[in-house]
C-alpha positions as MATLAB code, in Angstrom:
seq = 'MPLTPIPRVHDRAVRSAARIRLVAAGAAVVTVGVGLGLRAVAAGSVAKYGGDALYTVLLLSLVVVVAPRMTPLTAAGSALAVSWAVEFLQLSDVPAELSRRSAVGRLVLGSTFNPPDLFWYAVGAAAGWLVLTAVRAVPSRR';
ca = [
     109.926   64.689  100.339;
     107.289   65.946   97.791;
     108.435   67.975   94.812;
     106.963   71.396   94.442;
     106.495   72.586   90.911;
     108.546   75.554   89.902;
     106.274   78.370   88.521;
     106.737   78.756   84.827;
     106.813   82.118   83.149;
     104.063   80.920   80.750;
     101.684   80.217   83.729;
     102.215   83.727   85.003;
     101.662   85.182   81.592;
      98.342   83.300   81.233;
      97.248   84.480   84.721;
      98.299   87.987   83.837;
      96.378   87.994   80.586;
      93.288   86.597   82.253;
      93.373   89.369   84.918;
      93.754   91.980   82.312;
      90.834   90.592   80.367;
      88.659   90.550   83.452;
      89.427   94.117   84.443;
      88.869   95.233   80.688;
      85.528   93.441   80.800;
      84.652   95.124   84.024;
      85.684   98.461   82.478;
      83.337   97.775   79.480;
      80.407   97.181   81.854;
      81.330  100.316   83.844;
      81.569  102.335   80.560;
      78.105  101.136   79.385;
      76.707  102.178   82.819;
      78.309  105.588   82.697;
      76.958  106.086   79.137;
      73.413  105.185   80.174;
      73.814  107.398   83.177;
      74.973  110.253   81.157;
      72.003  109.901   78.899;
      69.684  109.810   81.979;
      71.102  113.096   83.474;
      72.265  115.227   80.598;
      70.847  116.210   77.339;
      71.904  117.836   74.129;
      75.558  118.206   73.286;
      76.795  116.884   76.567;
      74.968  113.627   76.235;
      75.646  113.246   72.519;
      79.427  114.036   72.516;
      80.022  112.421   75.894;
      78.373  109.441   74.463;
      80.770  109.469   71.423;
      83.821  109.617   73.697;
      82.458  106.787   75.756;
      81.704  104.722   72.637;
      85.375  104.731   71.793;
      86.314  104.008   75.468;
      83.893  101.011   75.319;
      85.617   99.760   71.983;
      88.975  100.199   73.620;
      87.928   98.049   76.597;
      86.713   95.371   74.178;
      89.955   95.436   72.191;
      91.818   94.761   75.458;
      89.550   91.806   76.325;
      90.369   90.353   72.901;
      94.130   91.268   72.886;
      95.227   91.798   76.447;
      98.944   92.180   75.539;
      98.389   94.889   72.965;
     100.202   98.192   73.920;
      97.947  101.013   75.103;
      98.625  103.097   72.087;
      97.899  100.299   69.720;
      94.694   99.480   71.566;
      93.495  103.133   71.628;
      94.437  103.561   67.876;
      92.375  100.453   67.019;
      89.430  101.658   69.029;
      89.689  105.023   67.208;
      89.996  103.396   63.836;
      86.897  101.405   64.441;
      84.949  104.471   65.704;
      85.891  106.489   62.637;
      85.132  103.564   60.365;
      81.635  103.296   61.750;
      81.205  107.115   61.400;
      82.262  107.203   57.846;
      80.053  104.087   57.107;
      77.191  106.480   58.004;
      77.856  108.243   54.758;
      76.257  105.239   53.113;
      72.550  104.162   53.635;
      73.575  100.945   55.473;
      73.704  102.192   59.153;
      70.480  104.188   58.602;
      68.578  101.109   57.144;
      69.929   98.877   59.916;
      68.972  101.573   62.520;
      65.381  101.499   61.287;
      65.148   97.761   61.730;
      66.960   97.273   65.071;
      67.564   99.385   68.291;
      70.806   97.628   68.669;
      71.876   98.579   65.176;
      71.102  102.180   65.939;
      73.164  102.013   69.183;
      76.126  100.303   67.447;
      76.176  102.009   64.128;
      74.271  105.230   64.556;
      72.495  106.602   61.532;
      73.923  109.824   60.241;
      77.317  111.153   59.618;
      78.339  114.116   61.919;
      81.883  115.385   61.543;
      82.261  116.630   65.149;
      81.785  112.960   66.271;
      85.306  112.268   64.794;
      86.867  114.655   67.255;
      84.940  113.331   70.300;
      85.939  109.653   69.323;
      89.609  110.908   69.536;
      88.975  112.476   72.931;
      87.611  108.936   74.063;
      90.588  107.185   72.621;
      93.032  109.612   74.360;
      91.215  109.252   77.701;
      91.183  105.528   77.367;
      94.839  105.432   76.401;
      95.694  107.576   79.533;
      93.794  105.297   81.874;
      95.176  102.082   80.335;
      98.743  103.521   80.484;
      98.346  104.487   84.077;
      96.772  101.154   85.070;
      99.606   99.171   83.275;
     102.260  101.262   85.072;
     101.054  100.167   88.447;
     103.096   97.107   89.468;
     101.277   93.733   90.026;
     101.297   92.525   93.676;
     102.927   89.229   92.590;
];
């Protein structure tokens, strides 16, 4: 009679982390798509501040890809901290200089400090936290 391996807790944890990473990567792709769509259909403050919130949601998704076991609050706080750090970095000439040289630099770092952006980054972190908390509350099928 062949022996069947007993599932190990570690194996389940590895599979769970892989699933979380895959979903978070998908969320990052969707977030970029939503951001590009927002810029295509909206203008002015809606596009700008909606983009700010989505920037933090994207960072939150990437934090979860890197650290899938991080709590939703810690992941959202980390994404918010990076968003704010990038915004405050705009008080120096570094982002503006990089933005002049690279379209990617402009998308990632922006160019000028704008205080209302800080609020909209917090809105994005809160929205991302709510979604991540809700998703993690849904029990796995296994």
